[in-house]
C-alpha positions as CSV (number, residue, x, y, z in Angstrom):
1,M,28.1,13.3,33.4
2,L,27.2,12.6,30.1
3,D,24.6,9.9,29.7
4,V,23.1,12.2,32.0
5,R,23.1,14.6,29.4
6,Q,22.0,12.4,26.5
7,L,19.7,10.9,28.6
8,W,17.8,14.5,29.3
9,R,18.3,15.2,25.9
10,G,16.2,12.4,25.0
11,L,13.4,12.9,27.4
12,H,13.1,16.5,26.2
13,G,12.6,14.7,22.8
14,V,9.7,12.4,23.6
15,P,7.5,14.8,23.4
16,Q,8.1,16.3,19.6
17,L,8.0,12.5,18.9
18,L,4.9,11.7,20.2
19,L,3.2,14.9,18.7
20,V,4.9,16.4,16.0
21,Q,6.5,13.9,14.6
22,P,4.4,11.2,14.9
23,D,5.1,9.5,11.4
24,Q,8.4,8.4,12.7
25,L,6.9,6.0,15.0
26,G,5.7,2.4,14.2
27,Y,1.8,0.6,13.9
28,D,3.1,-0.9,16.9
29,L,3.9,1.8,19.6
30,A,1.0,3.9,18.2
31,Y,-1.5,1.1,19.0
32,A,0.6,0.8,22.3
33,L,0.2,3.9,23.0
34,A,-3.3,4.5,21.7
35,L,-4.8,1.6,23.9
36,L,-3.1,3.4,26.9
37,P,-6.1,5.2,28.0
38,L,-8.8,2.1,27.7
39,V,-6.1,0.2,29.8
40,V,-6.3,3.4,32.8
41,A,-9.5,3.5,32.4
42,G,-9.9,-0.4,32.5
43,I,-8.1,0.0,36.1
44,V,-9.6,2.7,37.5
45,F,-13.4,1.4,37.0
46,F,-13.0,-1.9,37.5
47,L,-9.7,-2.2,40.4
48,Q,-8.7,-5.8,41.1
49,D,-10.8,-7.6,38.2
50,S,-9.0,-6.1,35.4
51,I,-6.2,-6.0,36.6
52,L,-5.9,-9.5,37.2
53,L,-7.1,-9.8,33.2
54,F,-4.5,-7.6,32.1
55,A,-1.6,-9.0,34.2
56,L,-2.8,-12.4,32.0
57,S,-3.6,-11.7,29.3
58,F,0.2,-9.6,29.4
59,L,1.7,-13.2,30.6
60,A,0.8,-15.0,27.3
61,G,1.3,-12.4,25.5
62,I,4.9,-12.7,26.5
63,V,4.7,-16.3,26.4
64,C,3.8,-16.2,22.4
65,L,6.6,-13.5,22.1
66,L,9.4,-15.7,23.6
67,A,8.0,-18.7,21.9
68,I,7.7,-17.3,18.1
69,Q,11.6,-16.0,19.0
70,L,12.9,-20.0,20.0
71,A,11.1,-21.3,17.5
72,R,13.1,-18.5,14.8
73,L,16.3,-19.9,16.3
74,T,15.5,-23.6,16.8
75,F,13.2,-24.8,14.3
76,G,13.9,-21.9,11.3
77,L,10.1,-20.5,10.8
78,P,9.8,-18.9,7.4
79,A,10.5,-15.4,6.8
80,W,6.9,-14.2,6.4
81,I,5.8,-15.4,10.0
82,G,4.8,-12.2,11.3
83,F,4.6,-10.0,8.4
84,K,1.5,-7.4,8.6
85,A,0.8,-9.0,12.2
86,T,0.1,-7.0,15.6
87,H,3.2,-7.4,17.9
88,P,2.1,-10.1,20.3
89,L,2.4,-7.1,23.2
90,V,0.1,-5.2,21.9
91,A,-2.1,-8.4,20.2
92,S,-2.6,-9.2,24.0
93,M,-3.9,-5.5,25.1
94,L,-6.3,-5.4,22.2
95,V,-8.0,-8.3,23.0
96,A,-7.8,-7.8,27.1
97,C,-9.8,-5.0,26.2
98,F,-13.2,-6.7,25.3
99,F,-13.2,-9.0,28.4
100,S,-15.7,-9.3,30.6
101,P,-14.9,-8.5,34.4
102,R,-16.6,-11.8,34.9
103,T,-13.8,-13.9,32.6
104,P,-11.6,-16.1,34.3
105,A,-8.2,-16.8,33.6
106,W,-8.2,-19.5,31.7
107,V,-10.6,-18.1,28.7
108,A,-8.3,-14.7,28.8
109,A,-5.1,-16.1,28.2
110,S,-6.6,-19.0,25.5
111,M,-8.1,-15.8,23.9
112,V,-4.9,-14.3,23.6
113,I,-3.2,-17.1,22.2
114,L,-5.2,-17.9,20.0
115,F,-5.2,-14.5,18.2
116,V,-1.6,-14.3,18.2
117,V,-1.2,-17.8,16.4
118,I,-3.8,-17.2,14.0
119,D,-2.6,-13.1,13.2
120,T,0.9,-14.4,12.6
121,V,0.9,-17.7,11.4
122,L,-2.2,-18.0,9.5
123,W,-2.8,-14.8,8.3
124,P,0.5,-13.7,6.5
125,Q,-0.6,-16.3,4.0
126,L,-4.0,-15.1,3.1
127,Q,-3.9,-12.3,0.1
128,R,-6.5,-10.0,-0.7
129,V,-8.3,-10.6,2.9
130,M,-9.9,-7.6,4.7
131,L,-11.3,-9.9,6.8
132,H,-10.1,-8.8,10.6
133,P,-9.0,-12.0,12.8
134,A,-9.8,-10.5,15.8
135,L,-13.3,-9.9,14.3
136,I,-13.3,-13.7,14.7
137,V,-11.5,-14.1,18.3
138,F,-14.5,-11.9,19.6
139,G,-17.5,-14.2,18.0
140,I,-15.6,-17.3,20.0
141,L,-15.2,-15.5,23.4
142,F,-18.6,-14.5,22.9
143,I,-19.9,-18.1,22.5
144,I,-18.0,-19.1,25.6
145,Q,-19.0,-16.6,27.6
146,R,-23.0,-17.2,26.2
147,E,-22.1,-21.1,27.3
148,L,-20.6,-19.8,31.3
149,G,-22.5,-17.3,32.2
150,I,-20.5,-14.5,32.2
151,G,-22.1,-11.4,32.0
152,F,-21.5,-7.3,32.3
153,V,-21.4,-6.1,36.0
154,N,-21.5,-2.5,37.0
155,P,-18.4,-0.5,37.4
156,F,-19.4,1.3,40.4
157,D,-21.6,-1.4,42.5
158,G,-20.8,-4.8,41.3
159,R,-24.5,-5.3,40.6
160,H,-25.2,-7.8,38.0
161,L,-26.6,-5.8,34.5
162,D,-27.5,-6.4,31.0
163,D,-25.4,-4.1,28.5
164,P,-26.9,-0.4,27.7
165,L,-28.2,-1.3,24.3
166,V,-29.8,-4.9,25.6
167,L,-32.0,-2.8,28.6
168,W,-32.6,-0.5,25.4
169,Y,-34.2,-3.1,23.2
170,K,-36.2,-4.9,26.5
171,L,-37.6,-2.7,28.4
172,Q,-37.5,1.1,25.8
173,I,-34.7,2.2,28.6
174,V,-32.6,5.2,26.7
175,I,-29.6,5.6,29.3
176,D,-28.2,8.8,29.7
177,P,-25.7,9.3,26.7
178,V,-23.4,11.4,29.0
179,K,-23.5,8.2,31.4
180,L,-22.2,6.1,28.6
181,Y,-19.1,8.5,27.7
182,V,-17.9,9.3,30.9
183,G,-18.2,4.7,31.6
184,N,-20.0,4.3,34.9
185,V,-22.2,1.6,33.0
186,P,-21.8,-2.0,32.8
187,G,-19.6,-3.4,29.8
188,P,-16.1,-4.8,28.9
189,I,-13.1,-3.8,30.9
190,G,-11.3,-2.0,28.3
191,V,-14.2,-0.4,26.2
192,T,-17.3,0.9,29.0
193,S,-15.3,4.4,28.6
194,A,-16.4,6.0,25.2
195,G,-14.5,8.7,26.1
196,A,-11.4,7.0,26.5
197,V,-11.9,5.0,22.8
198,L,-12.2,8.4,21.7
199,I,-8.8,9.9,22.9
200,G,-7.1,6.7,21.7
201,M,-8.9,6.8,17.8
202,I,-7.9,10.8,17.9
203,Y,-3.9,9.4,18.6
204,L,-4.2,7.1,15.9
205,W,-5.9,9.3,13.5
206,Y,-3.5,12.3,14.2
207,T,-0.6,9.3,13.5
208,R,-2.3,8.4,9.8
209,R,-2.9,4.7,11.3
210,I,-6.4,4.1,11.0
211,S,-8.6,4.9,7.8
212,L,-11.0,8.2,8.9
213,G,-13.3,7.1,6.0
214,V,-14.0,3.5,7.6
215,I,-15.1,5.7,10.9
216,A,-16.6,8.6,9.4
217,G,-18.9,6.1,7.4
218,F,-19.9,3.8,10.6
219,L,-21.0,6.1,12.5
220,C,-22.7,8.2,9.4
221,G,-24.8,4.2,9.0
222,V,-25.4,4.1,12.9
223,A,-27.4,7.9,12.5
224,A,-29.0,7.0,9.4
225,V,-30.5,4.1,10.6
226,A,-31.3,5.4,13.9
227,L,-33.1,8.3,12.8
228,A,-35.4,6.4,10.6
229,I,-36.4,3.7,13.6
230,R,-36.4,7.1,15.3
231,A,-33.8,6.4,17.9
232,D,-32.0,8.5,20.2
233,L,-29.3,9.3,18.1
234,G,-26.9,10.6,21.4
235,F,-27.6,7.3,22.7
236,Q,-27.0,5.3,20.1
237,L,-23.6,6.6,18.8
238,A,-21.9,6.3,22.0
239,S,-21.5,3.0,22.2
240,G,-18.0,2.6,24.0
241,P,-17.6,-1.3,21.9
242,S,-18.7,-0.1,18.9
243,L,-16.4,2.9,18.4
244,F,-14.0,0.6,19.4
245,L,-14.6,-2.3,16.8
246,A,-14.6,0.6,14.3
247,G,-11.6,2.4,15.2
248,Y,-8.8,-0.1,16.5
249,V,-9.7,-3.4,14.8
250,A,-12.2,-2.6,11.0
251,A,-10.1,1.1,10.0
252,D,-6.6,-0.7,10.1
253,R,-4.3,1.1,7.8
254,R,-2.4,-2.5,7.4
255,R,-6.2,-4.3,6.9
256,V,-7.7,-2.0,4.9
257,L,-7.7,-2.7,1.4
258,L,-10.0,-0.9,-0.1
259,S,-9.2,2.5,-1.6
260,E,-10.5,5.6,0.2
261,R,-13.5,6.3,-2.2
262,F,-14.5,2.3,-1.5
263,T,-13.4,3.0,2.7
264,F,-16.8,5.0,3.4
265,A,-19.1,2.7,1.9
266,F,-17.7,-0.3,3.7
267,G,-18.4,1.8,6.9
268,V,-22.2,2.7,5.5
269,A,-22.9,-0.7,5.4
270,A,-21.1,-1.7,8.9
271,G,-23.1,0.7,10.3
272,G,-26.2,0.8,9.0
273,L,-26.0,-3.2,9.5
274,T,-24.5,-2.6,13.2
275,M,-28.4,-0.9,13.8
276,I,-30.4,-3.0,12.1
277,L,-28.7,-5.9,14.4
278,R,-29.9,-3.8,18.1
279,W,-33.2,-3.2,16.8
280,Y,-33.4,-7.5,17.0
281,G,-31.3,-7.7,19.9
282,Q,-28.2,-8.3,19.3
283,G,-26.8,-5.3,22.0
284,Q,-23.3,-4.8,22.0
285,Q,-22.5,-7.7,20.0
286,A,-24.0,-6.2,17.2
287,A,-20.9,-4.6,15.9
288,W,-18.6,-7.2,15.3
289,Q,-21.1,-9.3,13.7
290,S,-21.7,-6.8,10.9
291,L,-18.4,-5.8,10.5
292,L,-17.6,-9.7,10.2
293,L,-20.4,-10.2,7.6
294,V,-19.3,-7.4,6.0
295,S,-16.1,-7.6,6.0
296,A,-16.3,-11.4,4.4
297,V,-18.5,-10.0,1.3
298,V,-15.5,-8.0,0.7
299,T,-12.9,-10.3,1.2
300,L,-15.1,-12.4,-1.1
301,I,-15.0,-9.7,-3.7
302,L,-11.7,-9.0,-3.6
303,R,-10.8,-12.6,-4.1
304,V,-13.6,-13.3,-6.9
305,Q,-11.7,-9.8,-8.9
306,A,-8.2,-11.0,-8.3
307,M,-9.5,-14.3,-9.8
308,L,-10.9,-13.0,-12.8
309,R,-8.2,-10.7,-13.0
310,Q,-5.7,-13.5,-13.4
311,R,-7.4,-15.1,-15.7
312,A,-8.4,-12.3,-18.1
313,R,-4.3,-11.7,-18.3
314,T,-4.0,-15.9,-18.6
315,Q,-6.2,-15.3,-21.8
316,S,-4.3,-12.2,-23.0
317,R,-1.4,-14.1,-23.5
318,P,-0.5,-15.1,-27.5
319,A,-0.3,-18.6,-28.3
320,P,3.4,-20.3,-28.8
321,V,4.4,-20.2,-31.8
322,R,6.3,-23.9,-33.2
323,T,9.3,-22.5,-35.1
324,L,10.6,-24.6,-37.6
325,T,13.7,-24.4,-39.1
326,V,14.3,-24.7,-42.9
327,E,17.9,-25.8,-43.9
328,S,18.8,-24.6,-47.7
329,G,18.6,-26.9,-50.7
330,V,16.9,-28.9,-48.6
331,S,14.5,-31.3,-51.6
332,D,12.6,-33.6,-49.0
333,P,9.3,-31.9,-47.6
334,H,8.6,-34.7,-45.2
335,R,12.4,-33.6,-43.1
336,L,10.3,-30.2,-42.3
337,W,9.1,-32.1,-39.3
338,A,12.2,-33.3,-38.5
339,P,13.3,-32.7,-35.1
340,V,15.1,-29.4,-34.3
341,R,19.1,-29.8,-34.0
342,P,21.3,-28.9,-31.4
343,P,23.2,-25.0,-32.3
344,V,26.5,-25.7,-32.4
345,R,29.0,-24.1,-29.8
346,Q,31.2,-21.9,-31.4
347,P,34.6,-21.8,-29.2
348,V,35.3,-20.0,-26.5
349,V,37.8,-16.8,-27.0
350,A,39.2,-15.6,-25.1
351,A,38.8,-12.1,-23.6
352,S,41.9,-10.0,-23.7
353,P,42.7,-8.6,-20.0
354,M,43.7,-5.2,-21.6
355,A,40.5,-4.5,-23.0
356,T,38.8,-4.9,-18.3
357,A,41.1,-1.9,-18.0
358,Y,39.1,0.6,-19.8
359,S,35.6,-0.1,-19.1
360,R,34.8,2.0,-17.2
361,G,30.6,2.0,-17.8
362,P,28.0,0.7,-15.4
363,I,28.2,-3.4,-15.0
364,S,23.8,-3.9,-15.8
365,R,22.2,-6.4,-13.1
366,P,19.6,-8.1,-13.9
367,V,16.4,-6.9,-12.6
368,R,14.4,-10.0,-9.9
369,S,10.9,-10.2,-10.2
370,F,10.4,-8.9,-6.2
371,E,11.6,-5.7,-6.8
372,T,9.4,-4.7,-9.2
373,Q,7.1,-2.0,-7.5
374,S,3.5,-4.0,-9.5
375,D,2.7,-6.1,-6.8
376,S,1.8,-5.6,-3.2
377,N,3.1,-9.0,-2.0
378,D,6.1,-8.4,-3.8
379,L,8.1,-8.1,-0.1
380,V,6.2,-11.8,1.1
381,R,7.7,-13.3,-1.8
382,Q,11.2,-11.6,-1.5
383,M,10.6,-13.2,2.8
384,R,10.0,-16.6,0.7
385,N,12.8,-16.6,-1.0
386,A,15.4,-15.5,1.6
387,A,13.7,-18.4,3.2
388,T,15.1,-21.0,1.1
389,R,18.2,-20.0,1.1
390,S,21.2,-20.9,3.7
391,G,20.7,-18.1,6.5
392,P,20.4,-17.9,10.1
393,L,16.3,-18.6,9.0
394,G,17.3,-21.9,7.3
395,G,17.1,-25.3,8.6
396,T,19.7,-25.8,11.6
397,S,21.0,-29.6,12.3
398,M,19.9,-29.3,15.7
399,N,18.0,-32.9,16.5
400,P,14.1,-31.8,16.8
401,F,13.7,-34.9,19.2
402,L,15.6,-33.1,22.0
403,L,14.2,-29.8,21.0
404,V,10.6,-30.1,20.6
405,P,10.9,-31.6,24.1
406,A,13.0,-28.7,25.6
407,L,10.7,-26.4,24.1
408,L,7.0,-28.1,26.2
409,I,9.2,-27.8,29.4
410,L,6.7,-28.5,32.8
411,N,9.1,-29.9,34.8
412,P,12.2,-29.1,36.7
413,L,13.7,-32.3,35.3
414,G,13.7,-31.5,31.4
415,L,14.9,-28.0,33.0
416,W,17.8,-29.6,33.8
417,L,18.2,-31.8,30.9
418,T,18.3,-28.5,28.8
419,W,21.1,-27.6,30.4
420,R,23.4,-30.7,30.1
421,S,22.3,-30.8,26.2
422,A,25.4,-30.1,24.3
423,S,23.6,-29.8,20.8
424,L,22.1,-26.1,22.2
425,S,23.2,-23.0,22.1
426,R,22.8,-21.0,25.2
427,T,21.0,-18.4,24.1
428,T,18.6,-21.3,23.5
429,K,19.0,-22.4,27.1
430,L,18.3,-19.3,28.3
431,L,15.5,-18.5,26.1
432,L,13.8,-22.1,27.2
433,S,14.7,-21.3,31.2
434,A,12.7,-18.2,30.5
435,V,9.3,-20.2,28.9
436,S,9.6,-22.4,31.6
437,L,9.5,-19.5,34.4
438,L,7.1,-18.0,32.2
439,W,4.7,-21.0,32.6
440,Y,5.4,-21.4,36.2
441,L,4.3,-17.8,36.5
442,A,0.9,-18.5,34.6
443,A,0.2,-21.1,36.4
444,A,0.4,-19.9,39.9
445,G,-1.3,-16.5,38.6
446,L,-4.2,-19.2,37.7
447,A,-4.1,-21.1,40.7
448,F,-4.5,-18.0,42.5
449,A,-7.0,-16.6,40.1
450,L,-9.0,-19.7,40.9
451,T,-8.8,-20.1,44.5
452,H,-9.3,-16.7,45.4
453,R,-12.2,-15.2,43.5
């Protein structure tokens, strides 16, 4: 009875945690809640196609999560792996929202795995980089979709159509902005409805997870160029994919390295360039192209500034002065250039044990370099320092020739050999079995999807 009361009290505290105290939520949980309206809208509009893509993407995220945890236990990954990275499960839904309903299953799983690998392994090692890895993945996805001829379909009748911005460029047809907001036009499965995207963005802003300056600047940049070329303002602003890329990707506070006074200028530049690319027929792809270009320019500027500051710091240091010891009464001046004699050690004096009984003062502790707050990368250095020490993240004594084949199990014989191995712990064997089972499920799902399309 006590457990039921505690559960009921905990359920009563959920609305207060989500709406009244959102600062206690982590980044991943806040993003998961913000992605929920997009997933629900995609399932309502595209039904079986969206369910299959979301399920395969989530399964790929589970496989990546288990693989990372397994690699930590077996190979001892450095502590900076995954620092400030998006959780694999949240990353899988973030990428899946931008898929076309006609995207093949193998493309969906590959894009999720690629994003998790880049964001978890490669990006934490880079410093002063404002380029979101999702923009690179969306660029690769655009190339694959163009080569395979994958387009967008109407969510209600299934007809293959161009996206509204391409129709506006080719035929000068302006679709009702209300239809864009509701989501009954062709587009990606998760961001077809601009209304669902705005609901998620409002929650992310309420939880202080995104930068309002980037979003406001992006909308102002699009509006300014749209008014200059006399385009329909509501139609240009109600694009769900553009709002998704600006709010969920570019405005993430973990990725924004600019101060608040420069975020608005960043958004204005990206929004204006987006509208210019739309004018030249890029359609829905204009948003990620402009954000990718502007982010690359900002990253280059930040890297140059860091390089100049480092050079100025190096030049401002005083040159080392060589000190010479002069002995008293030495008449030969050439002896001044002789090698410096090592100081003679004094005999160690034993301290009285009674002195420690009266020493009540605080013991001074040396301040380590990574405990200062002057550098934003102190935590990374601390994690790397912890990784070099002997501990649970250090190297293991297991044989890598047994671990590598066990990690890549593709048949029941390899699973049986894993359980027969005495050098693996029970936890590692269970994780390997779970990864093997998920691999079989993914292969079965892929085969089912390919045979029932």
